[in-house]
C-alpha positions in Angstrom: -39.9 -12.9 209.9 -41.0 -9.2 211.1 -44.9 -8.9 211.3 -46.3 -5.7 211.5 -49.8 -4.7 211.9 -51.5 -2.1 209.4 -54.0 -0.2 211.1 -56.2 1.9 208.9 -55.9 5.5 209.1 -59.6 5.7 210.0 -61.4 2.9 211.6 -64.1 0.8 209.9 -68.1 2.6 210.2 -70.3 0.0 212.2 -72.9 -1.3 209.9 -75.7 0.6 211.6 -74.5 4.1 209.6 -76.1 5.2 206.6 -73.0 5.5 203.8 -73.2 7.8 200.7 -71.7 7.5 198.0 -69.0 9.7 197.3 -69.6 10.0 193.5 -73.8 10.4 193.4 -74.6 10.7 196.4 -76.5 7.6 196.8 -77.5 6.9 200.3 -77.8 3.2 201.9 -78.2 2.1 205.7 -75.2 -0.4 206.5 -73.0 -1.0 203.9 -74.3 -3.1 201.3 -71.9 -5.9 199.9 -71.9 -4.7 196.5 -70.5 -1.2 197.5 -66.7 -0.6 197.6 -64.4 1.9 199.4 -61.2 3.8 198.5 -58.6 4.9 201.0 -57.4 8.5 199.7 -55.8 10.8 201.8 -56.4 9.0 205.1 -60.2 9.4 204.2 -62.4 6.3 203.5 -64.7 7.0 200.4 -67.5 4.9 199.7 -68.7 4.5 196.4 -72.2 2.1 195.1 -72.0 -0.2 193.3 -73.5 1.8 189.7 -70.7 3.9 190.2 -67.8 1.2 190.9 -68.9 -0.4 188.1 -69.0 2.3 185.8 -65.3 3.4 187.2 -63.9 -0.1 187.9 -60.8 0.3 185.8 -59.8 3.5 187.6 -60.5 1.6 190.8 -58.0 -1.2 189.9 -55.4 1.2 188.6 -55.5 2.9 191.8 -56.4 6.1 190.6 -57.5 8.7 193.1 -61.8 9.7 192.5 -60.7 12.9 191.1 -58.9 11.2 188.2 -62.5 9.4 187.3 
């Protein structure tokens, strides 16, 4: 069986960095466990827990955030 490793297009930032929600602009130090991210066009976008909750169906449907 051929096992292929899929590397992310952009490396995951270290936990010491400040994250900004791509939707509302909320900031947090590190990556809170309730935040989520999406890979769109090879770019990692983070979303705070409030924005993720409001748009969970679109996220699970894998719609790009421009459609939310």
